[in-house]
Structure formats: C-alpha cells, structure tokens
N, CA, C and O of each residue as an XYZ file, in Angstrom:
380
protein
N       0.841     -1.185      0.000
C       0.000      0.000      0.000
C       0.887      1.250      0.000
O       1.843      1.333      0.770
N       0.574      2.202     -0.848
C       1.340      3.430     -0.980
C       1.053      4.354      0.189
O      -0.105      4.604      0.524
N       2.102      4.855      0.802
C       1.958      5.768      1.928
C       2.644      7.082      1.602
O       3.840      7.111      1.311
N       1.892      8.158      1.651
C       2.481      9.477      1.386
C       3.552      9.811      2.417
O       4.578     10.405      2.087
N       3.309      9.426      3.668
C       4.305      9.697      4.700
C       5.573      8.904      4.453
O       6.679      9.417      4.625
N       5.412      7.651      4.050
C       6.578      6.832      3.737
C       7.349      7.396      2.558
O       8.580      7.420      2.560
N       6.618      7.847      1.554
C       7.249      8.441      0.383
C       7.978      9.738      0.754
O       9.091      9.985      0.292
N       7.344     10.554      1.586
C       7.973     11.794      2.041
C       9.252     11.486      2.822
O      10.260     12.175      2.666
N       9.208     10.457      3.658
C      10.390     10.059      4.421
C      11.516      9.631      3.478
O      12.673      9.996      3.687
N      11.180      8.862      2.447
C      12.190      8.448      1.463
C      12.792      9.663      0.767
O      14.007      9.737      0.588
N      11.953     10.610      0.378
C      12.444     11.813     -0.294
C      13.365     12.629      0.607
O      14.388     13.141      0.152
N      13.009     12.751      1.873
C      13.856     13.493      2.812
C      15.212     12.815      2.985
O      16.246     13.484      2.996
N      15.211     11.490      3.120
C      16.476     10.763      3.252
C      17.318     10.898      1.981
O      18.539     11.041      2.049
N      16.660     10.852      0.831
C      17.392     11.006     -0.431
C      17.966     12.412     -0.557
O      19.084     12.594     -1.039
N      17.194     13.400     -0.122
C      17.678     14.785     -0.171
C      18.937     14.951      0.664
O      19.909     15.555      0.209
N      18.930     14.421      1.885
C      20.098     14.545      2.761
C      21.300     13.824      2.158
O      22.416     14.342      2.200
N      21.084     12.639      1.600
C      22.178     11.904      0.959
C      22.730     12.689     -0.233
O      23.944     12.808     -0.395
N      21.833     13.222     -1.066
C      22.268     14.008     -2.219
C      22.963     15.294     -1.782
O      23.947     15.710     -2.395
N      22.463     15.911     -0.744
C      23.057     17.144     -0.210
C      24.511     16.890      0.166
O      25.394     17.680     -0.167
N      24.754     15.785      0.862
C      26.114     15.445      1.285
C      27.018     15.208      0.079
O      28.197     15.561      0.112
N      26.480     14.620     -0.976
C      27.289     14.374     -2.175
C      27.557     15.666     -2.943
O      28.668     15.889     -3.425
N      26.553     16.503     -3.053
C      26.698     17.734     -3.830
C      27.580     18.750     -3.106
O      28.455     19.361     -3.719
N      27.355     18.932     -1.807
C      28.042     19.993     -1.078
C      29.207     19.497     -0.223
O      30.084     20.292      0.115
N      29.248     18.274      0.123
C      30.244     17.580      0.945
C      29.673     17.293      2.340
O      28.860     18.047      2.874
N      30.121     16.202      2.888
C      29.602     15.702      4.162
C      29.777     16.722      5.298
O      28.943     16.799      6.200
N      30.847     17.489      5.249
C      31.117     18.459      6.322
C      30.058     19.552      6.410
O      29.909     20.187      7.454
N      29.325     19.776      5.326
C      28.299     20.809      5.324
C      26.922     20.299      5.746
O      25.952     21.056      5.763
N      26.843     19.028      6.080
C      25.582     18.486      6.602
C      25.515     18.878      8.071
O      26.008     18.158      8.939
N      24.903     20.019      8.339
C      24.808     20.521      9.711
C      23.568     19.963     10.403
O      22.867     19.115      9.850
N      23.309     20.434     11.592
C      22.174     19.905     12.367
C      20.843     20.192     11.683
O      19.912     19.395     11.799
N      20.731     21.318     10.972
C      19.481     21.626     10.272
C      19.200     20.604      9.180
O      18.072     20.132      9.039
N      20.226     20.266      8.410
C      20.052     19.276      7.343
C      19.800     17.906      7.951
O      18.913     17.177      7.507
N      20.585     17.557      8.969
C      20.428     16.249      9.609
C      19.029     16.089     10.222
O      18.458     14.999     10.200
N      18.494     17.164     10.757
C      17.174     17.077     11.399
C      16.086     16.652     10.422
O      15.046     16.143     10.841
N      16.309     16.853      9.132
C      15.329     16.421      8.131
C      15.125     14.910      8.164
O      14.063     14.416      7.785
N      16.143     14.178      8.617
C      16.027     12.718      8.710
C      14.998     12.300      9.762
O      14.506     11.172      9.741
N      14.680     13.203     10.672
C      13.794     12.871     11.793
C      12.425     13.534     11.705
O      11.617     13.417     12.626
N      12.162     14.227     10.605
C      10.885     14.927     10.460
C       9.717     13.957     10.552
O       8.742     14.228     11.253
N       9.801     12.839      9.858
C       8.671     11.900      9.858
C       8.449     11.278     11.236
O       7.312     10.990     11.610
N       9.522     11.071     11.988
C       9.359     10.577     13.360
C       8.556     11.591     14.179
O       7.670     11.218     14.948
N       8.874     12.871     14.006
C       8.147     13.914     14.730
C       6.695     13.994     14.286
O       5.806     14.210     15.110
N       6.448     13.822     12.993
C       5.075     13.836     12.487
C       4.282     12.679     13.089
O       3.138     12.853     13.509
N       4.897     11.499     13.128
C       4.219     10.340     13.722
C       3.939     10.555     15.211
O       2.897     10.150     15.726
N       4.880     11.192     15.882
C       4.764     11.372     17.332
C       3.843     12.539     17.717
O       3.062     12.432     18.663
N       3.942     13.665     16.969
C       3.255     14.888     17.390
C       2.121     15.335     16.470
O       1.317     16.183     16.856
N       2.046     14.787     15.279
C       0.995     15.191     14.353
C       1.562     15.852     13.114
O       2.776     15.998     12.974
N       0.674     16.250     12.214
C       1.082     16.836     10.945
C       1.897     18.110     11.142
O       1.843     18.753     12.190
N       2.653     18.452     10.101
C       3.553     19.596     10.165
C       2.843     20.892     10.528
O       3.415     21.750     11.201
N       1.615     21.036     10.091
C       0.873     22.248     10.410
C       0.666     22.453     11.895
O       0.499     23.584     12.352
N       0.676     21.364     12.656
C       0.455     21.476     14.101
C       1.751     21.577     14.889
O       1.730     21.946     16.063
N       2.893     21.253     14.257
C       4.162     21.282     14.996
C       5.171     22.247     14.391
O       6.309     22.321     14.854
N       4.778     22.971     13.384
C       5.688     23.896     12.720
C       6.015     25.079     13.624
O       5.174     25.535     14.398
N       7.230     25.561     13.515
C       7.659     26.743     14.264
C       7.592     27.990     13.394
O       8.144     29.029     13.756
N       6.918     27.897     12.246
C       6.901     29.012     11.311
C       6.327     30.275     11.946
O       6.895     31.355     11.780
N       5.228     30.167     12.661
C       4.621     31.351     13.286
C       5.596     32.003     14.249
O       5.723     33.227     14.287
N       6.287     31.174     15.031
C       7.282     31.690     15.972
C       8.419     32.372     15.222
O       8.840     33.468     15.591
N       8.913     31.727     14.171
C      10.020     32.288     13.389
C       9.616     33.610     12.742
O      10.410     34.549     12.705
N       8.403     33.686     12.239
C       7.927     34.919     11.616
C       7.864     36.040     12.648
O       8.263     37.171     12.370
N       7.364     35.726     13.832
C       7.280     36.745     14.895
C       8.667     37.148     15.360
O       8.909     38.321     15.644
N       9.582     36.186     15.442
C      10.955     36.485     15.834
C      11.597     37.444     14.828
O      12.346     38.342     15.212
N      11.303     37.251     13.553
C      11.802     38.172     12.525
C      11.285     39.588     12.785
O      12.041     40.556     12.702
N      10.002     39.702     13.098
C       9.418     41.011     13.385
C      10.107     41.666     14.577
O      10.386     42.865     14.561
N      10.378     40.878     15.604
C      11.041     41.412     16.799
C      12.461     41.851     16.467
O      12.910     42.896     16.936
N      13.167     41.071     15.671
C      14.538     41.445     15.286
C      14.565     42.771     14.538
O      15.535     43.523     14.642
N      13.521     43.059     13.794
C      13.457     44.317     13.063
C      13.363     45.516     14.004
O      13.656     46.642     13.602
N      12.959     45.283     15.241
C      12.834     46.352     16.227
C      14.155     46.682     16.909
O      14.244     47.684     17.618
N      15.170     45.871     16.714
C      16.482     46.094     17.322
C      17.310     46.934     16.362
O      17.504     46.556     15.207
N      17.794     48.069     16.838
C      18.555     48.989     15.988
C      20.068     48.846     16.181
O      20.829     48.996     15.225
N      20.502     48.560     17.397
C      21.933     48.410     17.681
C      22.135     47.189     18.561
O      21.170     46.621     19.071
N      23.386     46.784     18.740
C      23.686     45.643     19.589
C      23.559     45.944     21.071
O      23.489     45.034     21.896
N      23.530     47.222     21.400
C      23.439     47.617     22.805
C      21.984     47.572     23.260
O      21.099     48.075     22.567
N      21.738     46.981     24.407
C      20.379     46.843     24.961
C      19.447     46.122     23.987
O      18.316     46.552     23.761
N      19.931     45.034     23.422
C      19.166     44.340     22.383
C      17.871     43.712     22.897
O      16.973     43.440     22.100
N      17.752     43.477     24.181
C      16.490     42.976     24.724
C      15.530     44.122     25.031
O      14.334     44.027     24.757
N      16.048     45.184     25.589
C      15.200     46.312     25.972
C      14.618     47.024     24.753
O      13.489     47.511     24.806
N      15.373     47.089     23.660
C      14.902     47.815     22.479
C      13.566     47.282     21.950
O      12.624     48.061     21.811
N      13.452     45.990     21.652
C      12.160     45.522     21.130
C      11.042     45.623     22.159
O       9.897     45.907     21.809
N      11.371     45.394     23.424
C      10.338     45.496     24.467
C       9.788     46.917     24.514
O       8.574     47.117     24.532
N      10.684     47.902     24.534
C      10.242     49.300     24.582
C       9.469     49.684     23.323
O       8.470     50.399     23.403
N       9.918     49.222     22.179
C       9.224     49.557     20.933
C       7.842     48.901     20.868
O       6.887     49.505     20.380
N       7.743     47.680     21.356
C       6.437     46.993     21.377
C       5.474     47.729     22.296
O       4.314     47.935     21.941
N       5.943     48.128     23.476
C       5.085     48.888     24.390
C       4.660     50.210     23.751
O       3.507     50.625     23.871
N       5.593     50.861     23.077
C       5.277     52.127     22.420
C       4.222     51.922     21.328
O       3.283     52.711     21.218
N       4.374     50.873     20.525
C       3.387     50.577     19.485
C       2.017     50.262     20.078
O       0.989     50.645     19.520
N       2.007     49.561     21.213
C       0.734     49.250     21.875
C       0.059     50.526     22.377
O      -1.157     50.677     22.258
N       0.853     51.448     22.940
C       0.276     52.712     23.412
C      -0.278     53.529     22.245
O      -1.357     54.112     22.348
N       0.457     53.568     21.144
C      -0.005     54.299     19.959
C      -1.319     53.699     19.459
O      -2.262     54.424     19.142
N      -1.369     52.378     19.391
C      -2.586     51.711     18.922
C      -3.761     51.960     19.879
O      -4.884     52.201     19.437
N      -3.498     51.901     21.184
C      -4.558     52.149     22.169
C      -5.077     53.576     22.038
O      -6.285     53.802     22.097
N      -4.180     54.535     21.861
C      -4.599     55.932     21.698
C      -5.381     56.121     20.407
O      -6.347     56.883     20.366
N      -4.968     55.435     19.365
C      -5.670     55.527     18.092
C      -7.094     54.994     18.220
O      -8.030     55.571     17.666
N      -7.254     53.885     18.956
C      -8.585     53.289     19.129
C      -9.476     54.181     20.001
O     -10.689     54.231     19.801
N      -8.875     54.884     20.970
C      -9.651     55.778     21.830
C     -10.236     56.935     21.038
O     -11.295     57.459     21.382
N      -9.552     57.329     19.987
C     -10.023     58.469     19.175
C     -11.263     58.123     18.380
O     -11.990     59.023     17.961
N     -11.525     56.854     18.160
C     -12.667     56.452     17.337
C     -13.813     55.995     18.141
O     -14.848     55.625     17.586
C-alpha cells in the first residue's frame, strides 16, 4: 500500500544523501540532519501544520526588526512593542 508519509520520508532521506554528495559531508549541519527525523516527529506529534515553528520564526523576525543596535538588544524591542501598543490604544480611543 502506498503511503504518502513513507514516500515523504524516502524523499527526505534522499535529499540529505544528495546534499552530502553535492556539497560535501562536512556541510551536513544539524538543520540538514534534522530532516532525517521529520517523519518521526510527524508520527509522534501530528502533521507539520500542528508542529511547525513558522509562526514563531515569523514573529521572531518582526522582533529582530525592532532592534537597531547591539546595545540593549532585549530592551529595544520590548520598549518599541510597548510604544506601538500605546499608539494603537490611543488611536482606538479616538474612534
């Protein structure tokens, strides 16, 4: 019986093997290696849509955009987020 998950697992393993041949084994880092375990995670935790970190990564990108310098890199986004919230609250009060 044909299994899409089994086929996806085969494709991921083939990709990692091809990656090592094309770029060299030394460039197979933890991100590439983790692809070998994606199907195990899907079986254990559910489909990719339920275990993806994409939403977190997208939000992290937004937060990084709020940092202007390396100094006070934690305080900068926090202060900017609070400032944006105050601006939005004031804008809503006007309507």
